[in-house]
Backbone as a ProteinNet text record, in pm:
[ID]
protein_1_A
[PRIMARY]
MTRTALAQDLDTGVGRVLEALDELGLAKSTYVIYTSDNGAGGGSRARGARRRRGGRQRESGLGGGKGSLGEGGIRVPFIIRGPGIAAGSWHHTPSTGLDFHPTFAHWAGARDLPKTIEGGNFAPLLTGAKDAQVERARPGLTFHFPHYQNDATPQSAIRLGALKLVRTYEDGKEVLYDLDADPQETTDLASKRPDDAKALATRLDDWLQAVQAQLPTKNAHYDPDNPPEAPRRGGRGSKGGRKGRRHDR
[TERTIARY]
9236.8	9137	9183.9	9175.8	9221.1	9123.6	9171.8	9084.3	8964.8	8988.2	8878.2	8773	8818	8723	8648.5	8717.9	8652.3	8545.6	8579.3	8482.9	8361.1	8384.6	8273.6	8186	8250	8174.8	8088.3	8145.8	8069.5	7953.6	7979.8	7875.5	7761.3	7797.2	7694.7	7610.8	7677.3	7604.7	7510.1	7555.2	7468.1	7350.5	7377.1	7269.6	7163.3	7204.8	7108.3	7020.6	7081.3	7003.3	6897.9	6938.3	6843.6	6733.8	6769.8	6669.3	6570.5	6618.3	6529.4	6431.1	6479	6389.6	6282	6320.4	6222.7	6119.2	6165.1	6075.2	5978.4	6024.1	5939.8	5851.1	5865	5785.1	5827.3	5953.4	6001.9	6085.1	6114.4	6204.6	6150.3	6018.7	5960.8	5959.8	5996.8	5998	6131.8	6233.5	6362.8	6476.7	6560.4	6681.7	6798.9	6875.1	6994.9	7115.2	7210	7327.8	7453	7528.1	7655.3	7768.1	7853.7	7964.2	8074.7	8175.1	8287.6	8328.7	8401.2	8445.7	8577.3	8648.4	8774.6	8813.4	8909	8958.3	9051	9112.4	9196.6	9326.7	9394.3	9521.4	9636.9	9612	9718.5	9779.6	9867.4	9931.7	10076.1	10148	10288.5	10303.6	10418.2	10444.2	10445.3	10386.7	10391	10516.8	10549.3	10667.1	10627.3	10723.6	10703.8	10594.9	10511.6	10409.3	10311.7	10282	10184.5	10236.3	10366	10420.5	10419	10448.5	10444.9	10304.5	10205	10067.3	10022.7	10113.2	10078.2	10042.6	10081.7	10016.9	10079.7	9994	10030.9	9966.8	10019.1	9961	9873.5	9744.8	9652.8	9665.6	9619.7	9625.2	9543.8	9444	9362.2	9437.2	9551.8	9627.4	9603	9507.9	9480.5	9583.4	9627.6	9726.1	9663.3	9739	9691.8	9613	9595.3	9519.6	9454.8	9418.3	9349.6	9429.9	9365	9430.1	9477.4	9484.5	9528.2	9408.7	9427.8	9321.7	9344.9	9433.3	9443.3	9316.5	9291.2	9167.9	9159.5	9274.4	9273.5	9229.9	9236.3	9194.7	9052.4	8995.3	8861.4	8756.2	8797.1	8697.7	8657.9	8528.8	8479.6	8358.5	8323.9	8200.5	8080.5	7979.2	7857.2	7740.7	7670.2	7560.9	7435.5	7323.5	7198.5	7088.3	7013.8	6891.2	6775.1	6667	6553.3	6440.6	6329.5	6212.9	6244.7	6204.5	6224.3	6360.2	6447.7	6582	6586	6608.6	6611.1	6737.2	6722.9	6838.3	6934	7061.8	7161.6	7178.4	7104	7118.3	7241.2	7289.4	7410.8	7413.2	7504.2	7520.6	7665.5	7720.8	7860.3	7883.7	7778.6	7795.6	7864.6	7976.7	8045.8	7960.6	7976	7904.3	7995.6	7963.6	8041.2	7946.5	8005	7924.7	7848.6	7894.7	7822.8	7685.2	7664.3	7535.8	7430.2	7471.6	7374.2	7268.5	7312.5	7219	7104.2	7132.1	7019.8	6938.9	7002.6	6928.2	6833.2	6882.2	6796.3	6682.3	6712.6	6608.8	6501.7	6545.3	6450.8	6360.9	6419.7	6340	6242.1	6280.3	6194.2	6087.6	6093.7	5992.9	6032.8	6154.1	6199.6	6245.9	6206.7	6241	6313	6296.7	6350.8	6481.3	6583.5	6714.5	6790.1	6886.7	6966.2	7034.3	7040.7	7098.6	7247.3	7312	7457.4	7498.3	7402.7	7435.6	7531.6	7628.9	7723.3	7654.6	7687.9	7629.1	7502.4	7454.5	7332.9	7254.3	7130.7	7040.3	7072.4	7113.9	7144.8	7029.1	6912	6796.8	6761	6771.1	6737.8	6824.3	6945.5	7033	6982.1	6903.8	6864.5	6751.6	6691.5	6582.7	6634.4	6764.7	6823.4	6836.8	6788.7	6799.6	6945.8	7000.8	7143.2	7179.2	7080.3	7108	7080.3	7049.8	7022.4	7148.7	7133	7244.7	7222	7331.3	7323.5	7345.2	7245.5	7253.9	7316.2	7429.6	7498.1	7510.5	7535.9	7552.1	7672.6	7776.1	7896.3	7924.4	7960.2	7990.4	8117.9	8122.5	8241.1	8239.3	8341.5	8358.2	8485.8	8478.9	8594.1	8629.4	8759.5	8809.3	8916	8919.6	9017.9	9061	9192.9	9247.2	9375.1	9361.9	9478.2	9558	9570.9	9634.2	9740.8	9805.9	9897.7	9832.5	9837.4	9785.6	9855.2	9905.5	9985.1	10097.8	10107	10208.5	10160.3	10034.6	9974.8	10015.2	10031	10058.1	9937.2	9927.7	9811.8	9790.8	9665.2	9635.5	9489.4	9462.3	9326.5	9313.4	9189.8	9168.4	9033	9021.5	8893.8	8881.9	8762.5	8735.1	8618.7	8638.2	8532.6	8531	8424.7	8422	8527.5	8611.2	8717	8846.2	8855.2	8978.9	8982.7	9098	9116.8	9249.3	9244	9363.7	9388.5	9511.6	9549.8	9659.2	9639.6	9736.7	9794.6	9928.3	9994.8	10061.3	10038.2	10085.7	10230.5	10283.6	10423.6	10517.2	10487.8	10575	10505	10375.8	10301.9	10275.8	10290.4	10275.9	10129.5	10094.5	9961.9	9978.4	9907.7	9914.6	9775.2	9768.7	9642.3	9634	9519.5	9500.2	9370.7	9369.1	9248.4	9207	9106.6	9070.1	9008.1	8950.7	8897.1	9010	9115.9	9228.1	9331.5	9333.6	9441	9387.6	9302.9	9247.3	9353.2	9469.6	9577.6	9656.1	9627.2	9691.9	9845.2	9889.6	10032.9	10092.5	10008.5	10059.1	10007.8	10097.8	10062.6	10051.1	9932.6	9906.6	9914.6	9958	9954.8	10035.7	10151.3	10234.6	10182.2	10109.8	10056	9920.6	9849.9	9717.9	9711.8	9795.1	9803.3	9673.4	9595.6	9469.5	9371.8	9364.4	9276.3	9323.5	9455.1	9509.1	9478.8	9495.4	9469.3	9321.3	9234.8	9090.5	9046.6	9096.5	9059.9	9118.7	9241	9302.4	9222.1	9171.6	9089.6	8959.3	8896.6	8773.2	8799.8	8913	8946.7	8967.5	9039.7	9061.5	8928.7	8840.5	8710.5	8630.9	8636.3	8561.8	8621.5	8753.3	8818.8	8785.2	8780.3	8746.5	8599	8513.1	8369	8328.5	8391.1	8355.1	8444.1	8533.2	8625.7	8702.7	8760.1	8831.3	8954.8	8981	9101.1	9221	9318.6	9436.2	9554.3	9645.2	9764.8	9851.6	9910.4	9997.7	10140.8	10236.3	10376.3	10413.5	10489.1	10535.7	10670.7	10672	10794.3	10903.4	10865	10961.8	11011.2	10968.7	11008.6	11159.8	11216.9	11360.8	11386.4	11428.8	11451.3	11560.9	11647	11753.6	11708.2	11582.6	11527.7	11399.1	11408.1	11287.5	11203.1	11073.2	10983.8	11008.4	10973.4	10980.3	10864.8	10868.6	10762.3	10629.7	10519.4	10388.3	10345.1	10269.8	10215.3	10100.4	10070.9	9954.3	9828.8	9723.4	9597	9577	9672.2	9651.9	9672.5	9747	9766.2	9875.4	9947.4	10047	10184.7	10269.3	10410	10434.1	10538.2	10582.8	10680	10715.4	10821.6	10784.9	10659.5	10619.5	10620.1	10613.3	10600.4	10721.4	10840.7	10959.8	10961.9	10890.4	10895.3	10801.6	10718.4	10620.4	10636.4	10623.4	10641.8	10526.3	10408.5	10291.3	10234.6	10168.8	10105.8	9975.9	9903	9772	9766.3
13394.4	13292.1	13158.2	13052	12921.3	12860.8	12758.4	12691	12628.1	12573	12510.6	12614.1	12732.1	12837.9	12887.2	12899.2	12941.3	12841.4	12712.2	12608.4	12612.8	12631.8	12638.1	12760.2	12874.2	12996.2	12979.2	12917.3	12893.8	12798.9	12692.6	12595.5	12661.7	12748	12818.6	12908.7	12980.2	13069.7	12995.7	12884.8	12804.9	12750.6	12706.8	12656	12760.5	12883.8	12990.7	13017.7	13009.8	13028.7	12918.7	12793.8	12682.4	12692.7	12730.3	12746.3	12856.1	12966.1	13075.4	13030.6	12951.9	12901.4	12811.5	12728.6	12642.8	12725.8	12825.6	12908.9	12989.4	13030.2	13109.1	13023.4	12891.8	12802.2	12798.5	12830	12836	12715	12627.9	12516.4	12424.1	12406.6	12314.3	12369.1	12496.8	12555.3	12622.7	12591.5	12659.3	12558.9	12575.7	12495.9	12574.1	12509.4	12569.7	12488.5	12555.9	12489.7	12537.1	12442.1	12471.4	12418.5	12509.2	12466.9	12570.8	12556.9	12649.7	12671.7	12781.2	12809.7	12743.5	12688.4	12620.4	12535.4	12447.8	12364	12439.5	12366.9	12428.5	12478.4	12568.3	12620.9	12578.2	12500.6	12464.3	12331.2	12286.3	12156.7	12172.6	12064.5	12069.2	12073.7	12117.7	12127.4	11989.9	11981.8	11856.9	11855.3	11739.8	11726	11684.5	11688.4	11637.6	11710.9	11631.7	11690.8	11773	11728.5	11803.2	11941.9	11952.8	12083.5	12171.9	12114.4	12192.8	12240.8	12166.4	12209.3	12309.9	12355.2	12458	12399.2	12281.3	12215.7	12221.3	12198.5	12169.7	12036.6	11969.7	11841.4	11864.3	11848.5	11870.2	11759	11789.1	11689.6	11566	11581.4	11468.3	11376.3	11422.9	11343.6	11382.8	11471.4	11515.1	11618.8	11612.3	11706.1	11837.2	11944.8	12075.4	12147.3	12277.2	12360	12473.2	12576.3	12690.3	12743.9	12758.3	12808.3	12699.8	12576.2	12466.8	12381.3	12298.3	12209	12066.3	12048.5	11920.1	11895.9	11771.9	11740.5	11816.3	11844.5	11922.7	12065.8	12113.7	12249.4	12262.1	12153	12164	12079.2	11987.4	11912.8	11996.1	12017.9	12103.5	12037.6	12081.5	12032.8	12072	11987.2	12017.7	11951.2	12028.2	11977.7	12059.3	11991.6	12060.1	12012.8	12107.8	12076.2	12142.2	12067.7	12125.9	12026.6	12070.4	11983.1	11863	11745.4	11623.3	11559.8	11619.1	11563.9	11492.6	11363.1	11285.1	11315	11331.3	11355.1	11236.2	11265.2	11158.9	11093.8	11137.5	11079.4	11139.3	11071.8	11118	11065.5	11122	11077.6	11099.1	11006.8	11014.2	11087.5	11127.2	11192	11327.3	11350.2	11479.8	11593.6	11708.9	11827.9	11948.6	12059	12182.3	12300.4	12417.1	12537.3	12574.9	12528.6	12556.5	12491.6	12392.4	12323.2	12400.8	12504.5	12580.2	12647.7	12713.2	12787.9	12701.2	12590.8	12509.4	12445.4	12417.8	12359.3	12461.5	12582.3	12688.1	12718.6	12717.2	12742.2	12633.4	12508.6	12397.8	12418.3	12454.7	12477.4	12593.1	12690.6	12806.9	12780.6	12663.6	12629.1	12658.9	12708.3	12737.3	12607.9	12586.6	12462.5	12485.7	12601	12625.2	12703.7	12640.8	12703.8	12678.4	12762.9	12740.5	12604.7	12539.3	12405.5	12404.6	12516.8	12521.1	12573.6	12591.7	12645.4	12551.8	12608.6	12527.6	12473.5	12352	12291.9	12215.4	12145.4	12066	12064.2	12024.8	12021.2	11902	11928.7	11817.5	11782.9	11844.4	11816	11667.6	11591.6	11448.6	11371.1	11418.8	11348	11356.2	11459.2	11486.2	11397.2	11322.1	11233.6	11103.8	11080.2	10958.4	10846.6	10866	10761.8	10745.2	10627.7	10605.4	10607.2	10587	10585.5	10720.3	10822.9	10955.7	11015	11097.3	11157.8	11307.5	11379	11521	11533.4	11584.4	11598.9	11734.1	11731.5	11854	11859.8	11980.5	11996.4	11918.1	11909.2	11831.3	11737	11613.5	11519.5	11558.5	11524.6	11550.4	11685.1	11708.6	11833.4	11901.1	12030.5	12105.6	12217.4	12246.1	12349.7	12430.3	12560.5	12645.9	12756.1	12764.1	12865.9	12920.9	13022.9	13073	13178.2	13163	13264.1	13201.1	13287.6	13244.6	13274.6	13178.6	13201	13106	13161.5	13083	13013.5	12881.9	12808.2	12767.2	12796.1	12744.5	12826.1	12757.2	12821	12800.2	12871.1	12856.2	12710.4	12666.9	12526.5	12507.8	12396.6	12355.4	12207.1	12161	12019.9	11976.1	11846.2	11787	11651.1	11622.4	11492.5	11426.9	11301.5	11222.7	11087.1	11059.5	10938.5	10948.7	10846.8	10848.3	10908.7	10931.4	10982.1	11134.9	11186.6	11331.9	11368.7	11463.7	11513.4	11657.3	11687.1	11821.7	11873.2	11993.2	12056.5	12179.2	12185.8	12302.4	12380.1	12512.4	12594.4	12638.9	12629.4	12666.2	12575.6	12446.2	12350.3	12274.3	12302.7	12234.8	12088	12048	11907.3	11870.8	11747.3	11692.4	11563.3	11553.3	11433.9	11373.9	11241.5	11168.7	11087.7	11096.6	11022.8	10943.3	10831.7	10754.4	10784.1	10868.9	10915	10806	10704	10593.9	10518.1	10493.3	10417.9	10506.7	10634.4	10723.4	10864.3	10882.9	11016.4	11117.2	11068.4	11159.6	11210.3	11155.2	11197.3	11184.8	11067.4	11041.6	10971.2	10906.8	10825.6	10877.4	10930.7	10981.1	10863.5	10847.8	10736.8	10776.1	10899.1	10948	10860.8	10813.7	10731.7	10589.5	10541.7	10406.4	10400	10511.4	10516	10636	10636.1	10752.1	10782.8	10680.8	10703.9	10780.3	10741.2	10812.2	10955.3	10974.1	11108.4	11196.9	11141.9	11218.9	11253.4	11157.6	11181.2	11291.9	11289.6	11393.2	11528	11528.5	11653.7	11716.1	11633	11682.8	11741.9	11671.9	11724.8	11858.2	11867.4	11990.9	12103.9	12077.2	12178.7	12224.4	12129.7	12163.4	12253.5	12223	12304.4	12443.9	12453.5	12584	12672.5	12612.6	12688.2	12726.4	12634.2	12659.5	12774	12783.4	12888	13010.6	13008.3	13119.4	13153.6	13051.2	13068.9	13156.4	13239.3	13321.5	13233.5	13230.6	13147	13232.9	13176.8	13253.1	13278.1	13396.3	13431.7	13447	13416.6	13425.2	13568.4	13580.2	13710.1	13740.6	13836.4	13869	13923.5	13968	14025.8	13923.9	13799.5	13697.8	13678.6	13679	13662.7	13539.1	13428.1	13306.4	13321.2	13422.6	13445.7	13535	13580.1	13665.8	13603	13494.2	13423.5	13510.1	13482.7	13562.9	13538.3	13636.6	13620.3	13532.6	13494.1	13410.2	13483.2	13411.4	13475.5	13535.2	13644.2	13707.2	13625.5	13642.5	13577.7	13637.9	13556.4	13606.4	13578.7	13505.5	13462.5	13569.1	13675.8	13782.4	13750.9	13644.2	13602.4	13656.7	13656.6	13688.7	13837.3	13871.7	14009.7	14043.1	13943.3	13960.8	14041	14080.4	14160.4	14081.5	14151.3	14086.1	13999.8	14042.3	13965.1	13830.9	13823.1	13702.4	13592.7	13619.6	13520.1	13487.4	13358.8	13313.5	13358.4	13375.9	13417	13545	13623.1	13746.7	13719.5	13615.3	13588.5	13444.2
11872.3	11902.1	11844.9	11923.2	11879.4	11778.9	11706.8	11610.6	11680.3	11799.7	11873.6	11908.9	11951.9	11987.4	11864.4	11752.3	11629	11586.4	11595.2	11558.5	11649.8	11779.4	11874.4	11848.5	11818.1	11790.4	11665.8	11560.8	11438.2	11464.5	11537.8	11568.7	11646.3	11740.1	11817.8	11728.3	11636.4	11547	11454.9	11397.9	11311.4	11391.8	11513.1	11598.4	11624.8	11644.6	11670.5	11548.4	11429.3	11306.5	11293.1	11316.3	11305.2	11410.1	11531.6	11637.3	11601.3	11543.2	11504.7	11396.3	11300.6	11196	11256.3	11355.3	11422.2	11496.6	11569.2	11648.8	11562	11444.2	11354.7	11264.5	11276.1	11194.3	11047.7	11021.4	10883.2	10843.2	10936.1	10907.7	10798.6	10792.2	10695.2	10553.3	10536.9	10402.4	10371.2	10449.4	10433.3	10422.4	10322	10308.6	10368.4	10451	10509.6	10461.5	10397.1	10341.7	10415.8	10465.7	10533.4	10445.9	10398.3	10312.8	10319.8	10234.2	10231	10086.3	10061.5	9924.4	9891.1	9988.3	9960.9	10080.6	10056.8	10163.8	10256.4	10347.1	10448	10387.1	10458.1	10411.8	10498	10600.7	10693.6	10661.3	10748.5	10729.6	10687.5	10683.3	10645.5	10495.7	10449.3	10305.9	10241.2	10123.7	10048.4	9963.4	9912.3	9828.7	9687.9	9598.1	9462.9	9388.9	9319.8	9234	9313.6	9437	9515.1	9550.1	9577.6	9607	9482.9	9365.9	9243.2	9213.8	9257.2	9234.6	9339.8	9419.3	9514.8	9646.8	9670.6	9779.2	9913.7	10006.3	10142.4	10174.6	10272.1	10311	10433.2	10418	10528.6	10630.3	10751.7	10857.2	10822.1	10735.6	10694.2	10599.7	10547.8	10452.6	10308.6	10282.5	10146	10104.1	9978.2	9928.7	9886.9	9900.8	9857.4	9964.1	9945.4	10038	9961.9	10032.6	9971.5	9853.5	9739.3	9620.2	9526	9572.6	9486.6	9447.5	9345.8	9300.9	9348.2	9446.1	9513.5	9593.8	9630	9703	9835.2	9896.1	10019.2	9998.1	9874.4	9845.7	9797.3	9741.9	9682.8	9753.8	9840.3	9918.9	10039.6	10055.2	10163.7	10230.2	10350.9	10413.5	10328.3	10326.7	10251.1	10323.2	10403.2	10486.3	10457.2	10437.1	10406	10500.6	10553.5	10627	10554.5	10534.4	10466.6	10449.7	10393.1	10374.2	10287.2	10332	10255.8	10272.3	10352.3	10372.6	10507.4	10504.6	10628.5	10707.8	10837.6	10923.7	10916.4	10902.4	10897.6	10761.6	10661.5	10527.2	10458.7	10356	10288.5	10145.6	10063.4	9925.7	9885.3	9807.5	9768.4	9636.1	9566.3	9437.2	9452.5	9382.4	9393.5	9338.4	9398	9354.2	9372.6	9305	9320.7	9337.3	9364.6	9380.5	9255.1	9138.3	9014.5	9012.5	9097	9101.3	9180.4	9251.9	9331.1	9243.6	9136.3	9053.1	9002.3	8929.7	8880.9	8993	9107.3	9219.1	9280.1	9302.1	9355.5	9259.1	9128.7	9029.4	9035.9	9056.4	9069.8	9191.2	9303.4	9424.2	9406.4	9324	9300.5	9195.3	9131.3	9032	8888.8	8866.5	8729.8	8664.1	8541.6	8472.9	8339.6	8276.9	8144.1	8151.2	8204.7	8211.3	8081	8046.6	7924.7	7928.5	7814.9	7808.5	7841	7816.4	7836.5	7973.9	8062.9	8194.8	8267.6	8336.6	8412.4	8537.1	8573.4	8693.1	8662.5	8765.1	8751.5	8881.1	8872.7	8987.3	9077.2	9201.2	9291.7	9385.5	9365.4	9450.7	9455.5	9343.6	9351.3	9450.2	9476.6	9570.6	9713.4	9742.8	9880.8	9930.6	9840.2	9881.1	9941.3	9927.4	9982.1	9882.5	9759	9657.3	9616.9	9635.9	9610.7	9462.8	9374.2	9230.9	9165.1	9244.5	9189.7	9128.7	9026	8956.4	8939.8	8913.5	8879.5	8729.1	8658.6	8513.8	8480.1	8409.3	8370.2	8218.2	8165.3	8020.6	7970.8	8054.2	8021.4	8136.7	8108	8216.2	8289.8	8416.7	8495.5	8564.8	8646.5	8719.4	8670.4	8647.9	8599.3	8696.2	8705.9	8795.7	8721.7	8747.1	8679.1	8774.1	8798.2	8887.5	8825	8737.3	8662.5	8737.9	8868.9	8953.2	9043.1	9118.9	9223.4	9358.8	9449.1	9584	9679.8	9790.2	9883.7	9806.1	9816.1	9741.3	9602.3	9571.1	9448	9326.3	9213.5	9085.7	8994.6	8881.6	8792	8751.3	8754.4	8727	8688	8621.8	8587.3	8619.9	8635.2	8666	8613.9	8590.1	8551.5	8619.5	8666.4	8727.6	8654.5	8617.4	8553.7	8621.8	8694.9	8775.7	8884.2	8894.9	8995.7	8943.2	8811.5	8752.6	8756	8789.7	8797.3	8731.7	8640.1	8574.3	8617.6	8657.6	8700.3	8607.7	8555.1	8465.9	8536.1	8544.6	8601.2	8488.4	8486.4	8376.5	8393.7	8513.5	8534.3	8454	8457.9	8390.3	8277.9	8255.4	8150	8178	8303.4	8337.1	8362.3	8326.7	8356	8435	8545.1	8629.1	8639.5	8651.9	8655.5	8783.2	8851	8975.5	8971.5	9041.7	9066.4	9209.7	9228.1	9362	9448.5	9386.5	9466.9	9536	9463.1	9518.9	9586.1	9548.2	9593.1	9619.7	9721.1	9748.8	9791.5	9837.2	9875.7	9754.7	9635.8	9511.2	9521.5	9554.1	9567.9	9446.9	9363.6	9253.1	9119.3	9037.7	8905.7	8808.2	8747.6	8656.3	8509.2	8480.4	8342.9	8248.1	8290.8	8202.1	8189.1	8291	8287.2	8216.7	8215	8152	8057.7	7953.7	7864.2	7791.1	7758	7687.1	7775.8	7904	7996.9	8017.6	8030.4	8049.9	7928.6	7809.3	7688.3	7675.7	7707	7696.5	7791.7	7914.5	8010.5	7971.3	7918.6	7875	7761	7670.4	7559.9	7611.4	7706.8	7766.9	7836.1	7905.6	7975.4	7875.3	7767	7664.3	7602.7	7575.6	7516.6	7609.9	7739.3	7836.8	7849.4	7858.7	7870.2	7751.4	7632.4	7512.7	7511.5	7553.4	7549.4	7641.5	7757.5	7854.2	7839.8	7739.8	7714.8	7842.9	7902.1	8028.5	8010.6	8108.8	8108.5	8142.5	8054.6	8075	8117.5	8195.1	8232.6	8110.4	8103.7	7992.1	8042.7	7957	7994.9	8033.3	8140.9	8187.1	8121.1	8029.8	7956.4	8047.3	8166.3	8259.9	8361.9	8347.7	8445.5	8446	8564.8	8581.5	8667.9	8607.6	8686.4	8790.3	8773.6	8871.6	8986.1	8978.8	9084	9135.6	9211.8	9257	9349	9353	9438.1	9584.8	9664.7	9808.8	9855.1	9980.9	10037.2	10027.8	10000.2	9990	10122	10112.1	10231.6	10285.5	10411.6	10470.6	10410.6	10402.6	10351.4	10203.8	10141.7	10003.4	9899.4	9931.2	9834	9733.2	9757.7	9661.1	9692.2	9590.8	9609	9623.7	9700	9709.4	9596.4	9518.2	9421.3	9298.3	9284.2	9170.1	9041	8928.4	8798.5	8766.2	8807.6	8775	8848.6	8959	9040.1	8996	8897.7	8855.3	8708.6	8679.3	8540.7	8451.8	8511.2	8435.2	8493.3	8407.7	8453.5	8526.9	8485.2	8543.3	8590
[MASK]
+++++++++++++++++++++++++++++++++++++++++++++++++++++++++++++++++++++++++++++++++++++++++++++++++++++++++++++++++++++++++++++++++++++++++++++++++++++++++++++++++++++++++++++++++++++++++++++++++++++++++++++++++++++++++++++++++++++++++++++++++++++++++

C-alpha cells in the first residue's frame, strides 16, 4: 500500500470516529487527540553530527527520524478536537506525551497530583490564550533514549526555550542548537555558547538522576574491528549482536 493510500485510509478512519461521536451526541463531552509516538523514519541519510545522532534527513528538512532525538524524530502531529476548543485555533508551546497524564487528570476533576509528577497540564493552551503556559515540576522538556534503533545510537536531550542540547553516548559528545533560528539542527553552538551548553547539561544530569534513568553501559565484548551489520527493518536494531555495539543498553 502506498503512503498516499495509507494516509487516505487513516483520514477516512478518523473521520468515521468523529462522525460517530456527532451522531451519538457525544462530541460536546469528548476530547479526540490525534498524534504519534515518534517522527518519520524515512528520508535520505544525514551527515556529520546528525548522522552520529542516528539521523536521517526527513523530506521536511528536519534532521533525525524514528529512534533519534533530532527534531525529525520527536516532532509529531498534535491535533485535538473537544469542548471549548475553537476550530482552527493553534498554540506554539511545545508539549510531550508526558503531559497527557496531568491533562487527563485535570479533565477528570483530579487536582491533587504528586508535585514531582512528570509533565504538566496543557488544557490552558486549548482555550486559545496565547500567553497560556504548561506548568511542570521542572522547566523544559527532557528526552532519553538509551537504546539502538535504525541508525540511532543511545542519546539524551533537553530543551529549554529555543535551546536544545543533545548528548550522544557513543562518543560522549554534546551539541547545542537554537531551534528558533535553526530547526534543522545544522549548526552546533556548544563552542560559541559554552555557558548555555553547560547549564543545559547540568539540568539534564539532574533530571536523569532524579528519575533514576537507565543509562547505557559499556559493552565489554565490543569489537571495533567487527562492526555491526545494517539494521533490520522495523527498528529491531543491529544483527551484529553484543560485539557489534559499543553499549549493552
